[in-house]
C-alpha positions in Angstrom: 33.4 70.1 23.9 32.0 71.7 27.0 31.8 68.5 29.0 32.7 68.1 32.6 36.3 67.1 33.3 36.7 63.6 34.6 37.6 63.0 38.2 41.4 62.6 38.5 43.1 61.2 41.6 46.7 60.3 42.3 47.7 57.8 44.9 51.2 57.3 46.2 51.9 54.5 48.7 54.7 52.8 50.6 54.2 49.3 52.1 56.3 50.4 55.0 54.8 49.0 58.2 54.3 52.6 59.2 50.6 53.4 58.8 49.8 56.9 57.8 47.1 58.4 55.5 47.1 61.8 53.9 43.7 62.0 52.3 43.2 65.0 50.1 39.7 64.1 48.9 37.1 66.8 49.3 33.6 65.7 48.6 30.9 68.3 47.7 28.2 66.6 49.8 27.7 64.4 52.8 26.3 61.4 50.8 26.9 59.5 47.6 23.4 57.9 47.2 22.9 56.2 50.6 26.6 56.1 51.4 28.1 58.7 53.7 31.2 60.2 52.2 32.7 59.8 55.7 32.6 56.0 55.0 34.8 56.5 51.9 37.3 58.3 54.1 36.9 55.5 56.8 37.5 52.8 54.2 40.8 54.3 53.1 41.8 54.9 56.7 41.0 51.3 57.6 42.9 49.8 54.7 45.9 52.0 55.4 46.0 51.2 59.1 45.4 47.5 58.8 47.7 47.2 55.8 50.5 49.0 57.7 51.0 51.3 54.7 51.8 55.0 54.1 49.3 56.5 51.6 48.9 59.9 50.1 45.7 60.5 48.1 45.8 63.7 46.0 42.6 65.0 44.3 43.5 66.7 41.0 40.0 67.2 39.7 36.5 66.5 41.1 34.7 65.2 38.1 30.9 65.4 37.6 29.9 64.1 41.0 31.1 62.8 44.3 30.5 59.2 43.0 32.9 59.9 40.1 35.5 61.2 42.6 35.1 58.2 44.9 35.4 55.8 42.0 38.5 57.5 40.7 40.1 57.3 44.1 39.3 53.6 44.4 40.7 52.9 41.0 43.9 54.9 41.7 44.3 53.2 45.1 43.9 49.7 43.5 46.3 50.4 40.6 48.9 51.8 43.0 48.6 48.8 45.3 48.9 46.5 42.4 52.1 48.2 41.3 53.5 48.1 44.9 53.1 44.4 45.3 54.4 43.5 41.8 57.8 41.8 41.6 60.3 44.1 40.0 62.7 42.1 37.9 65.3 44.9 38.1 65.7 44.2 41.8 66.8 40.6 41.1 65.2 39.3 44.3 66.6 41.9 46.6 64.4 43.8 49.2 63.2 47.2 48.1 64.6 49.1 51.1 67.6 51.2 51.8 67.6 49.6 55.2 67.7 46.0 53.8 64.4 45.0 55.4 60.7 45.8 55.2 60.0 44.6 58.8 59.6 46.9 61.7 
């Protein structure tokens, strides 16, 4: 039908001890209800910095509203983080790093 396309966001992250955020979200307005869209950006920046992770957030489609976009970004971030922290049985207990360590 002629419905609005759902918001689609892709998140790529590395739990690297090297904090960096590339945030490609572009909200239409300054607020989502009472929440400043700057606070959404600040939340991702804070989690990235305090979690010592490298994160790239890519907006593929905006969806019907800024609330849809923010929710899609949060879901994508959570799913990506869950995948990053999962134990990969293919690694057989070895560290997931070409350097042999995940520490700084």
